[in-house]
C-alpha positions as CSV (number, residue, x, y, z in Angstrom):
1,M,-105.4,80.7,-7.6
2,G,-102.9,78.9,-5.5
3,K,-101.7,75.2,-5.4
4,R,-104.1,72.5,-6.0
5,F,-104.0,69.7,-3.6
6,T,-104.9,65.8,-3.7
7,A,-107.4,64.5,-1.4
8,K,-104.5,62.7,0.2
9,Q,-102.3,65.7,0.5
10,L,-105.2,67.5,2.2
11,M,-105.4,64.6,4.6
12,D,-101.9,64.6,5.5
13,K,-102.1,68.5,6.1
14,T,-105.0,68.4,8.4
15,M,-104.1,65.3,10.3
16,P,-104.6,67.3,13.9
17,F,-108.5,67.2,13.2
18,I,-108.3,63.5,12.5
19,W,-106.4,62.8,15.5
20,A,-108.8,64.7,17.5
21,K,-111.5,62.9,16.0
22,L,-110.1,59.6,16.8
23,I,-109.1,60.5,20.4
24,L,-112.6,61.7,21.2
25,R,-114.1,58.4,19.9
26,L,-111.7,56.3,21.7
27,I,-112.2,58.1,24.9
28,A,-115.9,57.2,24.6
29,V,-115.2,53.4,23.9
30,V,-112.9,53.4,26.8
31,I,-115.4,55.1,29.2
32,I,-118.3,52.8,28.0
33,A,-116.0,49.7,27.8
34,G,-115.1,50.1,31.5
35,M,-118.7,50.3,32.5
36,F,-119.8,47.1,31.1
37,A,-116.6,45.6,32.2
38,L,-117.7,46.0,35.9
39,V,-121.0,44.6,34.9
40,I,-119.4,41.4,33.8
41,L,-117.0,41.4,36.8
42,A,-120.0,41.5,39.2
43,V,-121.8,38.7,37.0
44,L,-118.8,36.7,37.6
45,S,-118.6,37.1,41.1
46,E,-122.3,36.2,41.3
47,R,-123.4,39.5,42.6
48,L,-126.4,39.6,40.1
49,G,-128.2,42.2,41.9
50,V,-125.4,44.8,41.7
51,G,-124.6,43.5,38.2
52,Y,-128.3,44.2,37.2
53,V,-128.0,47.9,38.6
54,L,-124.5,48.5,36.8
55,F,-126.0,47.2,33.7
56,I,-129.1,49.5,33.8
57,A,-126.7,52.4,34.6
58,A,-124.5,51.7,31.5
59,L,-127.4,51.6,29.2
60,I,-128.6,54.8,30.3
61,A,-125.1,56.5,30.6
62,A,-123.6,55.2,27.4
63,P,-125.6,56.9,25.1
64,A,-125.1,60.1,26.8
65,I,-121.4,59.7,27.0
66,Y,-121.0,58.8,23.3
67,Y,-123.7,61.7,22.4
68,F,-121.3,64.2,24.2
69,M,-117.7,62.9,23.2
70,V,-118.7,62.2,19.5
71,R,-121.8,64.3,18.7
72,F,-121.1,67.4,20.6
73,L,-117.4,67.9,20.9
74,G,-116.8,65.8,17.7
75,Y,-119.0,67.9,16.0
76,A,-117.0,71.1,16.8
77,V,-113.9,69.4,15.4
78,R,-115.8,68.1,12.4
79,V,-117.0,72.0,11.6
80,G,-113.5,73.1,12.1
81,H,-111.9,70.6,9.9
82,V,-114.3,71.5,6.8
83,A,-113.5,75.2,7.4
84,V,-109.7,74.5,7.3
85,L,-110.4,72.1,4.1
86,T,-112.3,74.9,2.5
87,E,-109.8,77.6,3.1
88,T,-106.8,75.4,1.8
89,I,-108.8,74.3,-1.4
90,K,-109.9,77.7,-2.2
91,T,-106.7,79.6,-1.4
92,G,-104.1,76.8,-2.2
93,E,-102.5,77.7,1.3
94,L,-102.9,75.9,4.7
95,P,-103.7,78.5,7.4
96,S,-100.6,78.8,9.8
97,N,-102.5,77.8,12.8
98,Q,-105.2,75.5,11.3
99,V,-107.0,74.5,14.7
100,E,-107.0,78.3,15.8
101,Y,-108.4,79.2,12.2
102,G,-111.1,76.4,12.5
103,K,-112.4,77.9,16.0
104,N,-112.5,81.4,14.7
105,K,-114.0,80.7,11.3
106,V,-116.9,78.8,12.9
107,A,-117.5,81.6,15.5
108,E,-117.2,84.4,12.6
109,R,-119.3,82.7,9.8
110,I,-121.9,80.7,11.8
111,G,-122.2,82.7,15.1
112,T,-122.7,79.7,17.2
113,A,-122.0,75.9,16.7
114,A,-125.7,75.1,17.6
115,T,-127.2,77.1,14.8
116,F,-125.2,75.1,12.2
117,F,-125.8,72.1,14.1
118,F,-129.6,72.5,13.6
119,I,-128.7,73.5,9.6
120,S,-126.8,70.3,9.5
121,K,-129.7,68.2,10.7
122,V,-132.2,69.9,8.5
123,V,-129.8,69.0,5.6
124,D,-129.3,65.5,6.7
125,R,-133.3,65.2,6.8
126,A,-133.5,66.6,3.3
127,V,-131.2,64.4,1.7
128,Q,-132.4,61.3,3.4
129,Q,-136.1,62.1,2.1
130,L,-134.5,62.5,-1.3
131,Q,-132.4,59.2,-1.0
132,A,-135.7,57.5,-0.3
133,T,-137.2,58.7,-3.5
134,L,-134.0,57.5,-5.7
135,Q,-134.2,54.2,-3.8
136,S,-137.7,53.9,-4.6
137,I,-137.1,54.2,-8.3
138,T,-133.9,51.9,-8.3
139,G,-136.1,49.3,-6.3
140,L,-138.0,48.5,-9.3
141,L,-134.8,46.9,-10.6
142,G,-135.2,44.3,-7.9
143,A,-137.5,42.1,-10.3
144,L,-134.7,41.6,-13.0
145,P,-132.2,38.9,-12.6
146,G,-129.5,39.6,-10.3
147,G,-131.6,43.0,-9.8
148,K,-131.3,42.6,-5.8
149,T,-127.7,42.7,-6.0
150,L,-127.5,45.6,-8.3
151,V,-130.1,47.6,-6.1
152,S,-128.1,46.7,-2.7
153,F,-124.9,48.2,-4.3
154,G,-126.7,51.1,-5.8
155,K,-128.2,52.0,-2.6
156,T,-124.7,51.9,-1.0
157,I,-123.4,54.2,-3.8
158,L,-126.1,56.5,-3.0
159,K,-125.5,56.6,0.8
160,V,-121.9,57.3,0.2
161,A,-122.6,59.9,-2.4
162,L,-125.4,61.7,-0.4
163,K,-123.8,61.1,3.3
164,Y,-121.5,64.1,2.8
165,V,-124.0,66.7,1.7
166,D,-124.1,68.4,5.0
167,E,-120.2,68.8,5.0
168,C,-120.4,70.1,1.3
169,C,-123.1,72.5,2.4
170,I,-120.7,73.5,5.4
171,A,-117.9,74.1,3.2
172,W,-120.2,76.3,0.7
173,I,-121.1,78.5,3.7
174,F,-117.6,79.2,4.6
175,Y,-116.5,79.6,0.8
176,G,-119.1,82.4,0.2
177,P,-118.8,85.7,1.2
178,A,-119.2,86.9,4.8
179,E,-122.4,88.4,4.5
180,Q,-124.1,85.4,3.0
181,S,-127.2,83.9,4.7
182,A,-126.0,80.5,6.3
183,W,-129.4,79.0,5.3
184,K,-129.0,80.5,1.8
185,G,-125.4,78.8,1.7
186,A,-126.6,75.5,2.9
187,L,-129.8,75.6,0.5
188,D,-127.4,76.4,-2.4
189,G,-125.1,73.7,-1.3
190,V,-127.8,71.1,-1.8
191,T,-128.7,72.4,-5.1
192,I,-125.3,72.4,-6.5
193,Y,-124.8,69.0,-5.2
194,A,-128.0,67.9,-7.2
195,Q,-126.8,69.8,-10.3
196,N,-123.5,68.2,-10.3
197,W,-124.8,64.6,-9.4
198,K,-123.0,62.8,-12.3
199,K,-119.7,64.2,-11.6
200,I,-120.0,63.3,-7.8
201,L,-121.7,60.0,-8.2
202,G,-118.7,59.0,-10.6
203,S,-116.3,59.5,-7.7
204,A,-118.7,57.9,-5.1
205,V,-118.7,54.5,-7.0
206,K,-114.9,53.7,-6.5
207,T,-115.1,55.3,-3.1
208,A,-118.0,53.0,-1.8
209,A,-116.5,50.0,-3.1
210,M,-113.1,50.8,-1.2
211,V,-115.1,52.2,2.0
212,M,-117.0,48.6,2.0
213,V,-113.8,46.5,1.8
214,L,-111.7,49.0,4.2
215,T,-114.4,48.8,6.9
216,F,-115.0,45.0,6.6
217,V,-111.2,44.2,6.8
218,L,-110.5,46.5,9.6
219,G,-113.5,45.4,11.7
220,V,-112.6,41.8,11.4
221,L,-108.9,42.4,12.2
222,I,-109.3,44.6,15.1
223,A,-111.8,42.4,16.8
224,L,-110.0,39.2,16.1
225,I,-106.8,40.8,17.8
226,F,-108.7,41.8,20.9
227,V,-110.1,38.1,21.3
228,L,-106.6,36.8,20.9
229,L,-105.7,39.0,23.8
230,I,-107.9,37.2,26.2
231,P,-106.2,34.3,27.9
232,S,-107.7,30.8,26.7
233,A,-108.6,30.1,30.2
234,A,-110.7,33.0,30.7
235,S,-114.6,33.0,30.6
236,S,-116.3,33.0,27.2
237,L,-118.2,36.0,28.2
238,W,-115.0,38.0,28.3
239,S,-114.1,36.8,24.9
240,F,-117.5,37.9,23.7
241,Y,-116.9,41.3,25.6
242,A,-113.4,41.6,23.7
243,F,-114.8,41.0,20.2
244,I,-117.4,43.7,21.0
245,V,-114.8,46.2,22.2
246,G,-112.8,45.4,19.1
247,I,-115.8,46.2,17.0
248,F,-116.4,49.5,18.5
249,I,-112.7,50.5,18.2
250,A,-112.9,49.6,14.5
251,F,-116.0,51.6,14.0
252,A,-113.9,54.5,15.8
253,F,-111.0,54.3,13.5
254,K,-113.5,54.1,10.6
255,Q,-115.5,57.0,11.6
256,A,-112.2,59.3,12.4
257,V,-110.0,58.1,9.5
258,I,-111.9,56.6,6.6
259,D,-114.9,58.7,6.8
260,S,-112.4,61.7,7.1
261,W,-110.8,60.4,3.8
262,V,-113.9,60.0,2.0
263,M,-115.2,63.6,3.2
264,I,-112.1,65.0,1.9
265,K,-112.4,63.6,-1.5
266,M,-116.0,64.6,-1.7
267,L,-115.1,68.2,-0.8
268,V,-112.6,68.1,-3.3
269,T,-114.8,67.2,-5.9
270,F,-117.7,69.4,-4.7
271,L,-115.6,72.6,-4.4
272,E,-114.1,71.8,-7.9
273,V,-117.5,72.3,-9.7
274,A,-119.2,74.5,-7.3
275,P,-117.8,77.9,-7.7
276,S,-118.5,77.6,-11.5
277,T,-121.9,76.4,-11.2
278,D,-124.7,78.4,-12.5
279,L,-127.4,78.0,-9.8
280,R,-130.8,76.8,-11.4
281,V,-133.3,78.2,-8.8
282,D,-136.2,76.2,-10.5
283,L,-134.5,73.1,-8.8
284,Y,-135.6,74.7,-5.3
285,G,-139.3,74.1,-6.2
286,K,-138.5,70.6,-7.5
287,L,-136.6,69.5,-4.6
288,G,-139.0,70.8,-2.3
289,A,-141.7,69.0,-3.9
290,V,-139.9,65.6,-2.9
291,S,-138.7,66.8,0.5
292,P,-140.7,68.6,3.3
293,A,-137.2,69.5,4.9
294,F,-135.9,71.0,1.9
295,R,-139.1,73.3,1.7
296,S,-138.4,74.2,5.1
297,M,-134.9,75.1,4.3
298,I,-136.2,77.8,1.6
299,E,-138.4,79.1,4.3
300,R,-135.5,79.6,6.8
301,A,-133.4,80.9,3.9
302,Q,-136.1,83.7,3.2
303,G,-137.0,84.3,6.8
304,E,-133.0,84.9,7.5
305,I,-132.8,87.2,4.6
306,N,-135.7,89.1,6.0
307,G,-134.3,89.5,9.3
308,D,-135.7,86.6,11.2
309,P,-134.2,82.9,10.5
310,F,-137.1,81.2,12.0
311,A,-139.9,82.9,10.3
312,A,-141.9,81.7,7.3
313,P,-141.5,83.8,4.4
314,R,-144.5,85.6,3.0
315,A,-143.7,84.6,-0.4
316,P,-141.3,81.5,-2.2
317,L,-137.7,82.1,-2.4
318,M,-136.7,84.3,-5.2
319,P,-133.4,85.2,-7.0
320,P,-130.9,86.9,-6.3
321,L,-130.5,85.7,-2.7
322,G,-126.8,86.5,-2.0
323,G,-127.3,88.7,0.8
324,G,-129.7,91.4,-0.1
325,R,-133.4,91.5,-0.6
326,P,-134.8,89.5,-3.5
327,T,-136.1,91.2,-6.6
328,P,-139.7,91.9,-6.6
329,S,-140.4,91.3,-10.3
330,I,-140.4,87.6,-10.4
331,I,-141.3,84.7,-7.8
332,F,-140.9,81.0,-8.3
333,C,-143.5,78.5,-7.5
334,G,-142.7,76.4,-4.4
335,Q,-144.3,73.6,-6.2
336,C,-143.0,73.2,-9.7
337,G,-140.3,76.1,-9.5
338,A,-142.0,78.0,-12.4
339,K,-141.3,81.6,-12.7
340,N,-144.4,83.9,-12.3
341,P,-144.7,87.8,-12.1
342,A,-144.3,89.3,-8.6
343,G,-148.0,89.3,-6.9
344,T,-149.4,86.2,-8.6
345,R,-151.5,84.3,-6.2
346,F,-151.5,81.1,-8.2
347,C,-148.9,79.4,-10.3
348,G,-149.5,79.6,-14.3
349,E,-147.6,76.3,-14.9
350,C,-149.3,73.9,-12.1
351,G,-151.9,76.1,-10.7
352,Q,-150.9,75.8,-7.0
353,Q,-151.5,78.7,-5.0
354,I,-148.3,80.7,-4.1
């Protein structure tokens, strides 16, 4: 085992990825802001027809530009960042050429970025479904004195604690053996996260408060700076425009820098406990009962192990699932997670058809 790094040290060592995230977001903001600046110029010049056309074009083009710069290119940077962080945490050594390492690792372990993008979206959906269930439980506290404030803060903590599950799943895929199924790695990542929720949530409480304060202060400061840069004689429309652009730039800094710092903190916590976690496969059924998306992850993991990542399994997921075929002696109920002898048609615990 190599040297152990703190979250701050890991952030300092992997700044090329954070700079790349920030530059991509700022480019998107500049392009979109420029488009809307042309709209304002047309309106102030009383060329309303041209302004209307430019406004419609900006509304159509802005989401596409943001998606390409942040979701597409930014996603590749994000996955490469996680690959480098995982290797550094695992071995205690930063890859000599971290950017090249990140690119190669993604190609080696996932095959294509599109495949993992799909995995990430399914993980996000599964987590949202689990989060909705947790929030409905905490919502019962709203009737108590001060309960609404407590529930609101609790939801914020849940969002922070669960927001980076997909990054943890990415990390766990990179951490495991090369022959490991990508879907199985993601499935185990969610399960490990669930098993260690107390430790991860404890880290999230302080992080959530810090994120809220930093985001608010950063947003207000940058927005006000942009407003002050506009001459007092300028149109109020330009002042409003400057304020909105400032907000978006603050949001870009938040996504690139603050979110990266939180992600690193969560990865450090997750990878401290994940290697020594004894996976409870019965949680597959319990989490699947709450989240249809998690059930689809189980199906795709089984299908990938059987040679077709998009085929539904003939039977529920069974251990071991490291890379070979599951043992035929025991199967787990997809509804309640109970063990049943192979070939059983109905679960002996809950009675559901297997």
